[in-house]
N, C-alpha and C positions, 0 to 999 in steps of 0.2 A: 891820696885816693880820690877818684872821681866822685861826683855827687851821687846820692841815692838814686835820683831819677835817671841819671845817665847809665848807671850800672844795671838798673832794672830794665830800662828800654833796650839795652843791648842784649840782655838775656832773653827778653820776650821775643826779639826778632831772630835769634839764632836758631839754626836747624837742630832738631832733636830726634830726627829719624835715625834708624840703625842702632847698633849697640856699642859704637865707639864713644869714648869719654875724653877725647883729646881736647875738647873745648875747655875743659877744666884745668889744663896744664898751667901751673903757676898760680892757680886760684883755689884749688882744693887737692887734698891728697887722701889716699886710702891704702892702708897696709894690705898686703896680699896674704892669703893662707899659705902655710908652710909647704903644702904638698905640690905647688906649682902645676896647676891643672893644665895649662896650655902645653907644658912639656910632657905630662902624662898622656895627654890626648895625642900628641904627635907620635909618641912611642907606640901607642896602641894601634893607631891607624897604619903604621908601617908594618904591623905584624899580622894583619888580616886581609882577606880577599874581598870583603864586603862590609860596609858600615853605613849607618844612618845617624845624622845629627838632628835632634829635635829642637824646636824653638830656636832656630839658628840665628835669629835676628837678621842683621845685614850680612851675616857670614864673617863677621870680624874675627871671632876667635877661631872658628874652623879654618879660615883663610891663613892663619899663622902657620899651620902645619906645612912642612916643606914637601910632603908627598902624601898622596891619597891612595887607597886601595883601588884595584881595578874597577870595582863597583862602589861608587860613592854617591849617596843621596843626602839631601837636607830638606827639612820641612819647616815651613813658616806660615803663620796665619795672618799677620798684619800686612796689608798691601804695600805701604811704603818700605817696610823692611824686606818684603818679598822681592820687590824690584831691585833693591840694593844687593841682595844676596845673589840674584840671578846675574846681575852685572859683574859682581866680584868673583863668583864661583863657577858660573857657566863656562867661561873660557878655559877653565881647568878640568872640564869634563864632569862636573857635579850635576846631578839631576836634582834641581831645586823644585819641590812640589808645594802647591798651595793647599793648605789644610783649613782655610777659613770656613768652608762650608761642609767639611767632612765629618762624618761620624766615625770615629776611630781613625786608624792610620791606613792610607790608601796603598797598602802593600800586601802581597800574599803571605800566608803563614810561613814561618821559618825562612825569612828572606835575608837576614843579616847575621853575621858573626858578632858584630859590635854595634850597640846603640849608645849614643852619647848625648849629653846636653849640658850646657852651662846656663844655669839659672832658668830651668823650665818653669812655665807658668803653673801647671798642675799636672804632674806625671800621671799618665794613664797606665797603671801597672798591668792590668790584663792585656792591653794592647802591646805594651813593651814585651811582655812574656810571649805573646802570640807571634810577633815578627822576628823574634830571636830563634836561631837554630839551636838544636840541642847542644849544650855546652857553651852557648854564646854568652856574651857579657854586656851588662849595662854599666857604664861608667859615667858619672856625672857629678858636677858641683851644684848643690842646691843652696838657695837662700834659706837661712835658718829663721827661727822665731824671733820676733821683735827686733828685726834688723833696723838699724838707724832709729831706734826707739827715742833717743834724746831729742832728735830733730823733729820727728813726726809728732810726738806728743806736745811739742811747743805750739803746734798749730791745732791739733785735734783734741787735746786733753788726754787723760789717762786711757789706756787700753781697756776695752770692756772685759768683764770677768768671764771666765769660761776656758775651755781647752785651748792650748796654744796651737795656732796654725803653723804649718811648716816644721813641726817638731821632728827632729831626726829619728827618735824612737818610734813615733807614730808612723812616719813614712817607711821606716824599715819594716815594721809589722805589716803594713799594707803591701809592700813588695813581697814579703813572705806569703801572705794570704793569696796573692795572685799566682803563686807557684815558683817564685824565684828564691834563690838562696843568697842572703846577704853575706858577703865574705869580707867586707871592709867597710867601716863607718868611722869617720873622723870629723871632729868639729873644731871650729876656730872662731875667735872673736877679734875683730880687726879694727883698729882705730881709724876714724875718719876726721879730717879737719877741713873746715870751710873758712876762707879768708876774706871773702867779700860777698855782699848780698846778692850780686849777680850769679855767683856760683850756686847759691841756695835756690834762687828762682829757676835757673836752668835745670837743675837736678829735679826739682819738683814737677817741672813741665815734662821731663823725660820719664821719670818714674811715677806715672800718673796714679798708680795704686797706693802710693804713700799717703797722699792727701787728696782723695778723689775729687773733691770740689774746689781744688786750689785755683785761685786767680789772684793776681796782685792786688786788685781792689778789695777783694773779700778779706784778705789777710794782711792788709797794709800795716796795721798796728803791730802785728807780730814781726813783720819784716823790718819795720823801723827799729824795734827793740834789738833784733839781731844785728842790724847795721851799726847801731850805737856801740854794741859790745865789740864788734870787730874793729871799728875805728879807734877804740881804746886799746887795741893791741891784743885782744883776747879772741882767738879763733873759736868758732862754733865746733864743738867736739861731739861726735856721736860714734857709735860702734856698729859695724856690720857683723852679722853672724852668718857663717857658712858651714856646710858640711859636705864632705866627699862621701859618696856612696858607690859601692861596687857590688853588683849582684849577678848571679849566673843562673841560667836556665839548665 
C-alpha cells in the first residue's frame, strides 16, 4: 500500500462533483438495498407521460434509465452538479432546472404523474404534493437515520441526544400531513467497507454533511488511526441506512 501522505494527497486532488462513486472502485464497497431503486425508477419512468427527478445530482442515477417519458424534468441546486446534469441529460431531452434560489419548485400545480428522488436533501412534502397530479406518485430512496454512524462518530464523537433526523416514520408522517398517502415504506441497513485512507478522505470531501468541518489537517490524528487499522488488514466498517418510500396524491 502507498504511504499515508500519497493516499491523502491523491484523494484531496480528486474530483468530487456529481453523484458518481466510481473513484472508490477497488478501495471501498457498499451493499445495495434489496429493492434495486434504479430498476424501479426505470420501470416507473416507462409507465408515465410526465416525471420530475428531485436533487438529481449530476444526473447519474436518472441517466441509467433506458427511456424517459415524453415530459421529463430534473431539479438540482448545486452549480457543479447542475452543469453535469445538463451535460448528461440535456441531449436526451430532459429539462434540467436550477433550484438554487427558488422558493418551492418552479412548476405549476399538478404538473407531473411521477416525482422521484434518490437521496433528497430535505423533501418538501407540500411542494411534492402540489406538483403531483391527482393519483400521481412520489417514489424515492432516502438516506436513513445515523447512516455511516461508525465512521462519522470516529471524527465527531457521539451523536447529540434528541429526535433522529431522517427517521422513516417521521418522514412518512410528514408526507401524510401534506396530503399524500404512503403506500409503501421499506428500510435497509447496508454494510460499507473502506480499505485505504484515501477512500475515507474522498468520501468525507464528497459527503460534506457527514463531518461538516472536515479537513485533513484538522483530523489528521483520526485519519492516522484509521490508516493504521487498514494497513493491519482490518477494513473500516460502517453501515448505511436507507428507506424506500412511495406515496400517492
